[in-house]
C-alpha positions as CSV (number, residue, x, y, z in Angstrom):
1,M,108.9,210.6,154.9
2,I,111.2,210.4,157.8
3,T,109.6,209.9,161.2
4,V,111.4,211.0,164.4
5,H,110.3,209.0,167.4
6,H,110.9,211.8,169.9
7,L,111.1,211.4,173.7
8,E,110.7,214.6,175.7
9,N,113.9,216.0,177.2
10,S,116.1,213.7,175.3
11,R,118.9,213.4,172.7
12,S,116.4,213.2,169.9
13,L,116.0,217.0,169.8
14,R,119.4,217.2,168.1
15,I,118.1,214.8,165.4
16,V,115.2,217.2,164.7
17,W,117.8,220.1,164.5
18,M,119.8,218.2,161.9
19,L,116.7,217.5,159.8
20,E,115.9,221.2,159.9
21,E,119.5,222.1,158.9
22,L,119.2,219.7,156.0
23,G,115.8,221.1,155.0
24,L,114.2,217.6,154.9
25,E,110.5,216.9,155.4
26,Y,109.8,214.9,158.5
27,R,107.2,214.2,161.1
28,I,107.5,213.8,164.8
29,K,105.8,211.2,167.0
30,H,106.0,212.4,170.6
31,Y,106.5,210.2,173.6
32,K,106.2,211.1,177.3
33,R,108.5,209.9,180.0
34,D,107.0,208.0,182.9
35,S,106.4,210.6,185.6
36,K,107.9,208.5,188.4
37,T,110.8,206.6,186.7
38,M,111.4,209.2,183.9
39,L,112.0,206.2,181.6
40,A,110.7,206.0,178.0
41,P,107.2,204.4,177.6
42,A,106.8,200.8,176.4
43,E,105.4,201.9,173.1
44,L,108.9,202.7,171.9
45,R,109.7,199.0,172.0
46,E,107.3,198.6,169.1
47,I,109.7,200.7,167.0
48,H,113.0,199.3,168.4
49,P,113.5,196.5,170.9
50,L,115.6,198.6,173.3
51,G,112.7,201.0,173.6
52,K,114.9,204.1,173.6
53,S,115.0,207.4,171.8
54,P,116.1,208.7,169.4
55,V,114.9,206.4,166.7
56,I,114.0,207.3,163.2
57,T,112.1,205.4,160.5
58,D,112.8,206.2,156.9
59,G,110.4,204.1,154.8
60,D,111.2,200.5,156.0
61,T,114.5,201.5,157.5
62,V,114.7,201.8,161.3
63,I,117.8,203.4,162.8
64,A,118.6,203.9,166.4
65,E,121.6,205.6,168.2
66,S,122.2,209.3,167.7
67,G,125.6,208.9,166.0
68,A,124.3,206.3,163.5
69,I,121.3,208.4,162.7
70,I,123.4,211.5,162.1
71,E,125.8,209.7,159.9
72,Y,122.9,208.1,158.0
73,L,121.3,211.5,157.4
74,A,124.6,213.2,156.5
75,N,125.6,210.5,154.0
76,R,122.2,210.0,152.4
77,Y,120.8,213.5,152.4
78,G,123.6,215.9,153.3
79,A,126.3,215.3,150.8
80,P,128.4,217.2,149.8
81,D,128.0,219.9,152.4
82,W,127.7,217.6,155.4
83,V,130.2,214.9,154.4
84,I,133.9,215.7,154.9
85,P,136.2,213.7,152.6
86,A,138.6,211.3,154.3
87,D,141.6,213.2,152.9
88,D,140.4,216.5,154.3
89,P,142.3,217.5,157.6
90,R,138.9,218.2,159.2
91,W,137.8,214.6,158.8
92,Q,139.7,213.3,161.8
93,Q,138.4,216.1,164.0
94,E,134.8,215.5,163.0
95,R,135.1,211.7,163.5
96,Y,136.7,212.3,167.0
97,W,134.1,214.7,168.3
98,L,131.2,212.8,166.7
99,H,132.0,209.7,168.7
100,Y,133.5,211.4,171.8
101,A,130.0,212.9,172.6
102,E,128.5,209.6,173.4
103,G,131.6,207.6,174.1
104,S,133.3,209.8,176.6
105,L,131.3,212.9,177.7
106,T,127.7,211.7,178.0
107,P,128.5,208.6,180.2
108,L,130.0,210.9,182.8
109,L,126.9,213.1,182.8
110,V,124.6,210.1,183.0
111,M,126.7,208.7,185.9
112,K,126.5,212.0,187.8
113,L,122.7,212.1,187.2
114,I,122.3,208.6,188.6
115,F,124.5,209.1,191.7
116,S,122.8,212.5,192.4
117,H,119.5,210.7,192.5
118,I,120.5,207.8,194.8
119,P,120.3,209.8,198.1
120,R,116.7,210.9,197.0
121,S,115.6,207.4,196.2
122,P,113.2,205.5,198.5
123,M,115.2,203.4,201.0
124,P,115.3,202.5,204.7
125,F,116.2,205.5,206.8
126,F,119.3,203.8,208.3
127,V,120.7,203.2,204.8
128,K,120.3,206.7,203.5
129,P,123.4,208.2,205.2
130,V,125.5,205.4,203.8
131,A,124.1,205.9,200.3
132,K,124.5,209.6,200.5
133,G,128.1,209.3,201.7
134,I,129.1,206.8,198.9
135,S,127.3,208.9,196.2
136,G,129.0,212.1,197.4
137,K,132.4,210.5,197.3
138,V,131.9,209.2,193.8
139,I,130.7,212.6,192.6
140,D,133.3,214.7,194.4
141,G,136.2,212.3,194.1
142,F,135.7,211.0,190.6
143,L,132.9,212.4,188.4
144,D,133.3,216.2,189.0
145,P,137.1,216.1,188.5
146,Q,136.7,214.0,185.3
147,L,134.0,216.3,184.0
148,Q,136.1,219.4,184.8
149,T,139.0,217.9,182.8
150,H,136.8,217.1,179.8
151,L,135.2,220.5,179.8
152,E,138.6,222.2,179.9
153,I,139.7,220.1,176.9
154,I,136.6,221.1,175.0
155,E,137.0,224.7,176.0
156,Q,140.6,224.7,174.6
157,H,139.5,223.2,171.3
158,L,136.6,225.7,170.8
159,A,138.9,228.6,171.7
160,S,140.6,228.1,168.4
161,H,137.7,226.7,166.3
162,T,134.4,228.3,165.4
163,W,132.7,224.9,165.2
164,F,134.1,221.5,166.2
165,A,135.4,220.7,162.7
166,G,135.3,223.8,160.6
167,D,133.8,227.2,160.0
168,T,130.2,225.8,159.5
169,P,128.2,223.4,161.7
170,G,128.5,219.8,160.9
171,S,127.7,216.3,162.3
172,A,130.1,216.7,165.3
173,D,128.3,219.9,166.4
174,I,125.0,218.2,166.2
175,M,126.3,215.4,168.5
176,M,128.1,217.7,170.9
177,S,125.2,220.0,171.4
178,F,123.2,217.8,173.8
179,P,126.0,216.9,176.3
180,L,127.2,220.5,176.4
181,Q,123.7,221.8,177.0
182,A,123.3,219.2,179.8
183,A,126.7,220.1,181.3
184,S,126.0,223.8,181.1
185,A,122.8,223.3,183.1
186,R,125.0,222.0,186.0
187,A,128.2,224.1,185.6
188,N,129.1,227.7,185.5
189,T,129.8,228.4,181.9
190,D,131.1,232.0,182.7
191,K,134.4,230.2,183.3
192,L,134.0,228.4,179.9
193,P,133.5,231.3,177.5
194,S,134.2,229.3,174.3
195,I,131.6,226.6,175.3
196,K,129.2,229.3,176.2
197,R,129.8,230.9,172.8
198,F,129.3,227.6,171.0
199,L,125.9,227.0,172.7
200,A,124.8,230.6,171.9
201,Q,125.7,229.9,168.3
202,V,123.7,226.7,168.3
203,E,120.6,228.3,169.9
204,S,120.7,231.3,167.6
205,R,120.5,229.2,164.4
206,P,117.0,229.4,162.7
207,A,117.1,225.6,162.2
208,W,117.6,225.1,166.0
209,Q,114.8,227.4,166.8
210,R,112.5,225.6,164.4
211,A,113.5,222.3,165.9
212,V,112.6,223.5,169.4
213,E,109.3,224.8,168.1
214,A,108.5,221.4,166.6
215,A,109.8,219.1,169.3
216,G,109.7,221.2,172.4
217,P,112.5,222.8,174.4
218,L,115.2,220.8,176.1
219,T,115.1,220.7,179.9
220,P,118.0,218.5,181.0
221,L,117.0,216.1,183.7
222,T,118.1,217.0,187.2
């Protein structure tokens, strides 16, 4: 049986969603974040040396990284419905958005989270104004404009596509769900109606609702 090593408020919720979409049997091992650092507990290193989530075990096979897990599940358990042939026009779109999620969008969100936390971190009082000023310039001058550009590109794509690579949800949608949910927690999605519609589609699916019930709701870190 597949075991999902699930860290609260993390990318691993989308792995549970995919398992539910595929109708696979699985169990969840829950891990709590450190209340001060918000990092994963040391026990996760017993499963994978990086000590990060998501990780799944399938028998003796251990797989880390969201994209690798999703491709493994799709190819081993999801074919043919979840595997787009390479000669299908949708294949390129799915590959792009599948890797874009962690390769382009999520790093910007992580950087914004880190720079937003810097002014609130413990430091000598005389350093705090400098740290706040530098963080503000990085966020206002680089991260927010970059995120706006990315969200506009995603909005344009979803304006003409029901899902990222077709008329039914696929691997790209599983991957894109987390960064868009995280982004929507910090942005006004009223100006991004197609992204808002996509997220409503995700959250209305019975498989998503079962995943939330099994793993717990996603509350993006702030």
